[in-house]
N, C-alpha and C positions, 0 to 999 in steps of 0.2 A: 661503533656497533650500530647506531642508527642508521648511518650512512649504508652499510651493508645489508641490513635487514629492510630497508624502506623500498629497494627494489622490488620485493615480494609484493608490496601493496600497489605498485605500479604495472603488474603484469597486464598484458593485453587481454581483451574481454575473452578470447576464444581460448585463454590459456588457464586451465584450473590449478590454483596454487594449493601446495600441501596444507591442510588445514592446521596443523600443530606449527608448522613453519609459519604461516600466515598470522595465527593469533599471537604468537610470541613477537613477530616483528610489529603487529598493531600496538601490543603493550609498550613495548620499546619506543615507538613513535609517539604515542599519546601521553606517556609518563615521562618522557625525557624534557628537562628544563628548556632544551634548545628547540624542541618540535611540538611539544604538547600544547593544548589550549589553556588559557588563564582558567577556565571553569574547571577541567580536570586536574590541572596541577594544584589548584587550591582545594579540591574535593579530596585529593589523594592524602591529605594531611590528617582527615578524620576516619580514613579507612584503617580498618585493623590487621590489613595485610598489605604486602608489597606487590602491585601487579606485575611488576617486570620481573619478578622473582617467582612468584606463586601462581600465576595464570600462564599455563603452558599448554592447555589443550582446551577443546570447546567447553566440556563440563565444568571447567574452572570459572566460567563466566558467572557461575551462580556464587561466586563469592561476593560479587557486587551488590549493593543495596539498588533497590529501584529508585532511580533519582529523576524519573521523568516529571514528577510534580514540580520540580525545581525549574523545570523549563517554561514555567509560568511567569517567572520573574527575572531569570537570568538576562543580561545583556547579550545581544545576539552577537557583538563582536568577542565577546568572550568565550564563544563556543569554536571559533576559528583557530586551528592549530598554528602555533607560530611558525612550524615549518614551511608555511605557504609564503612567508616574506610579508613586506608591508604592504602589497598591493594583490591580495588573494582574489582570483577570479570568482566573484559571486554572483551566481544566477539569480537568487532571490531569497528573501526571508520569509518562509511561509508558516502557516498557523494550523495547528490540529483544528477539529471540527467543532470544539467546544461542546461535546456531549455531555461530559461529565464535569464541568466547571469552566473556568477561564481558560482560554486557549493557550497551549504551549507553542513556543517560537523554535523553529528549526532552520539553520542555514544549510542552503544547498550550493555547493561549490561546483564550478564547471566539471572538473574531472570526474565526479560521482555521477551528477546529472547525466553526463555522456554515455557512462558505463551502464546506468540503469536503463537508459533508452535503448542502448543496444542489446540488452538482455531481452526487453519486451518486444522489441523489433523482431528478434529472432523467433520469440514464441508466436507472435502474430503470423510471421510467414509460416511456421510449422502448423497454425491452425487453419490456413487458406485464406486469411484476411487479405484482400486484394491490395495491389498497388496502383496509384495514379487514379484513385476515385476519392470524391470529396466526402470528408467526414461532417457529420452534424453532431456537435458536442452538447449533451445535456448535462452540463456540470457546473458547478460554482466556479468563479474565477476571484478575483480580489486576492485575499491572503490565502486561498486554498492551493494545495499544490497540484491537486487533480486537474484542474483546468490547464496549467502550465503543461504537465505532463502529456495529456493528451494532444496538445496543440504542437509539441514537439514531434510525438509520434505520428500525427498526421502529415506534418512536413516532410517527416523521414521517409514515409511511404509514399509521398510525391503526390498527394491528392488535394491540400488546402483543406481548409475547414471553415464551417459556420457555426456560431455561438449563440446563445441566449442569456438573458439576465437571469441570475438565480441567487437568492440569499436564503441559504439553508438554516441559518441561525433563527430567521425570524419563524419559519415553519415550526421549529422546535419550541419556540416560545409560545406560539398559538397552541400547539398541542399540550404543552405543560399546564397552560391555562384553561384546558378544556374546551377551546375554541375551536372544536375539530371542524365544523362546517367551514370556517375561514381558512382553515389549513387545507382542506379539499380543493376549496375555490382557488387558492394560490397554485396548488399543483396543477389545476386545470388551466390557470393562465400560463404556466409554463409551457403546457402541452399545446396551447393555442399558438405560442411562439414557434414551437417545433413543426406545427401543422402548416404554418405559412411558408417555411422554408422545404419541408417536403413537398409542397403543392408546386414550387415554383423552382427550385433547384436540382441539379442531377446528384443526388447524394448516394453514394456507394457504400458508405460504412457509418452505423449508428452506434456512438458510445454513449451510454446513459446509465442510470442507477435503476435497480430493480424496482422500487416504488414508482418511478416515472414511466418504466416500461410497462408496467401494469396498468396505469393510468391510459397510456397510449393504447394499450389492448383493448380498452374498452370502446374504442372507436372505430368502427368497421371501416370508414373510409380511410382512416390513416393506417389500419392493418392492410388494406389494399395497396396503398401506396408503397408501404414498406416491403411488401411482397414483390411489386414490380421493380423496385429501384434498388433496395439494399442487398448487398450480397453477404454483409457480416454485422452482428450485433455483438459489442463488446460491453460488458456490464461490470461495474464496480462501485465503491463507495457506500454500500448497504449490503444486506445478507438477502440471499435467495434461497428458499427451502427446496428441496429435491421435487416435490409434486410440481411446484410452479416452474421450475427448470425443465422437467419432462414435459409438461404440457405446452411451455412456449416452443421447445425444440420439435415437438411432434406435431401439434395440432394448429397453434396460432402462427408460427413462423416456420414452416416446414422447409428443409432445403437451404436455409440460411444459417450459416455458421454463428452459433452462439458461444462466446468465448469470455470466462469469468476471469476476474483478477481480484486478489484478496490482499489488503494491505492497509497501512496507515501512513500519514505524514511522519510521526515518529520513528518509523523504520526507514524512511527516505525511498519509499518504493513499494512495490506489491509482488506477491508470488502469483505465478500464472497457473491457469488450469492445465492439468495433465493431459498431454495429447493422447488421443485415441480412445477417450471415454465413450461409452456407449448411452443410450438414451436412460436405461435403467441403472447405470452405475453412479455411484455417488460422486459429487464434484470434488475432486481432489486438487489441492494446491501444493505445487511445490516451489519452496522459496529459492531465491537466489544465493544459495550456498557458495562460500562460507561467509559472504558479506551480509546476507540477511539470514537468519536462521529461527526457527520455531522449536519450543518444547511443549508438550501437553502434559500438565500436572495435575495433582490433586490439590486444590488450593489449601486444604486444611491441613496437609503434611508437607507440601511443597515437593514432594517426590512424583516423577514421571509415571504416568499410567501405563499400562501395558497395551501393546498395538490392538486397535479394535475397540478400546475403550474410551469414554469421554472425559474430558478434563477441561480446564482452563488453559489459555493459550499464553505462553511467554514468549516475547519477541526480543531478539538482539539484532542490533546493527553494529557491524564492526568494519570500518574502512578506512582508508588514510584521512578521509575529509571529515568523519563522525564517528562518535562512539557512544552507544546507548544500549548498554547490556542489561539482561534481566529484568524487563519491562513487562509486568504483568499486564495484559489486555482484557478488555471488557467482553471477551468473547470465549464461548466453550466451543469444543471441536472433537472430532473423533481423532485419535492419534492413528497415522499410517506411516507404514516403512517408508523411508526416503529412497530416492532413485540411486543407483549403484554410484558411489564415489562421493556422496553428499553426507553432510553431517547435520545433525539435529533431525527433527520431525517433519514429515508432510501432514497435512490436516485435511479433513472431510467434513462435510455437513456443518459447517460454521454457523453459529447463532449467537445472538448478543445475551449477555447475562440480564435478568431483570434490573438488578441495581448493582451500581460499582461506585466504590469510595463514598457510600452515603448518598449517593444521587440517583435518581431514576434513569435509566437508560431509555433516550428517545431517539431514533433515527431519523424520522421525517421523511424528507425526500432525498437525503444524502447521508 
């Protein structure tokens, strides 16, 4: 049964799987002793349901407990499904940002990394992000997925890339300690690095976080350089409110494509901004269904809110390489109807909750 169903998990990027068949194939894969990961095979012993029997549709993912906290301590090797054999093609082990405690560890395998990149590349093309232009990446590297993701994206689009040094965890420590002047000085240090590259290199695409984009926008000389050189700005890694987005699109960087991504390391990717939104439209994000899906819920009852209402975001990742269902995120958003043929919810006007799991949520520069 596993061999038959696993082909659904390997469909080309351009082919949309049937959601129910896909979910059932994923449950067979991740909970079969021959193909499942040590983590999930062990974790299944404590579940009060049988995933292969009881999880048949997208809505059935709510049966799972939220196990994301366990990723802080689990051995990375135990997250890799046995079905990949003795020598799985591991791109890297990346960490969450550590906003709400010790980082969580996520293993990225090559097949998913390439599939995620294909999805993002298609959306960049649809938004008019140019090919064969150098990218300036104002993102953290080290254990963070974002830096690796944007390097691959820049390479795929053919332009190469320039990077800066960034340690977002240090900024969060400064803010938590009330050392706001030092945090601001560190952000300016990052912009100084970007300034040198904007002044000397032919930068065609800027990829950055909203806080750093706002810091950059304070410097008229850099705004002028971006207007002269950059054809698209891709933002991710932190939240951007609607007023700031409208101001950047219409007054600060008019005529430059401004494209948002919303996601996290724990879903191994990001949802892309919906195509064709106007300056006054809310920024809607459509996830890469059925691999990445969202639900917007009332955190007190666990029930999905009505479309147009706000609630807390639950994220699911279901693919051949990884499984993390029913993960309550530290964000609130407005529930939006998904695009035709997709499961789950789209989201708009995403914002962080003030406190999550007993920790104050601090975004800093990322």
